[in-house]
Steps between C-alpha positions, in 0.01 A plus 500: 500500500152653480455774245371795702348652186242221510390600851287798591383637834148360458635148460717533809209641700282209386769252599533658845125472564486145363780393733314663788161343425597169332165531326423652158143603589597684819799659326271628225270654761790681671636623167153603379549286189306216346607144574583428133728808492693380805522149352649646180755698702588189700562314173735780388683489832544125473652544156733778611624317810496158329324365809135415581522727810162382639372143483150364573467376858232360731431846646569751226836523327844406629810710425799333341847533649574773245186690605594475869844639420343792312247597769718706735730672247204587278305657785805700610562618143141617453502677836827675413349613170187632674716698741717632219214645298275603792447877518656672798195719556441679827190367675233763557268351763241779484414427136591130486243233420696214647361163610710337772454137601599398853494154659449491877322316780223684683745577784754644255234705323390649835850559635670619179259601225241674715745754651611596148157509337404858587829635368482291184145613426584865564829506307380291203119530487461346152705191579353171617608235747408130489578279800529126443514219755863406556580155357855417619530191281429707185686816597800466267280380215266798541796738500655346189168505316443864597175415678590685822717810546575489872491231768513508878652193666679399819874450476460126555438343162539822301639411154852623438424559130309818585614836633439539875446797730456461876192693611489423872555234766179376659435357847208313661266617776200343674155644422139449602180697547496819704442416863610138464555395864804283424699761308694646789869581534520228764400223255745212538588218262273240661203738487581587139489132401152462653349777286291402197697628202457558126768495230522596134580209269540638144502148353191409701438270795830541687497505881870560564730799446824654629347548845438127532860421408629741765263351760601143415865593558400600853284192559167681460209491257209738449132461410444599135126458442453692176696521173408764242648591157497880535587762761184708441274218617730439795477860619121493494507169686720648772268799545190281542635214715743410778748349254850651491773494236870561445512760225749723315515832684457720192170334414352629827609863478194721511262205544209569736327257731815303584740471791866434418763380749848351494484117488656301786756346262723633224402401145740560211370771270565538129640742243259634239641553150388673183587300186504584130638371170810634328293629208340762729809586701581820307151589381420858619137422588588186690781674687256775600251242631766327707618831644145597604450171682831531687430863596149422622636232734772736625241770568276255687785387723589857601 
């Protein structure tokens, strides 16, 4: 049995960060401590647990079996303690000096953050908002490390470890420049496949998407001649060329210089979610932010 009198909160916090980073130098940076101080605390932890906890490896340090067993329960215990001692203050947006960190693609920022921005700035003028590029592979890690407060993600692939709130269901439409001669209600599937098209490939270089899968199931293929990483560049490309694109409908609301029609085939849409970590679930400021985003989308849909 471990004598709890030999443990203190600082040691447990250090252990949690060490098990997250598997690196003494990076753990020291996160804890705002010197590397020798963290090394001393690691030595104390090894003595208390009678286990080396972290061993030298080819790429940093490797956790022992005992350390792996501690990781989840320790994180849950620290989170429970944070929630237990957190003040239940009422959030006052007008005087708050909050900094919120949101991860989103450029489409999500345009469709979700932009409608809420005016209200957020008016209601909480001294608060700040930072938008980061969404990195799906690092999403859970960023949430656990408290690097991002709020994420926007499609339902497909959304991590179950985080809280989820459905914001809206999106559908696809066909868009091109104003006056594009091919964008008529009479456009059929064969004509659609002959159009020069552009797609967004977030990972870069992709020339196939959900539209191509649906076409292949019908024995068709289309002409994708341009692949771009961001929607903003795509929209400018559509305005200045005869290229067309299948795009989320909400992205095009209020956009000038474009013609939008129903495509000649049905493409499955997607659900857009808002995600956040348990540590922020009951936080008054975070709850207020989430409420403002939901209300702004409801107002826009009216």
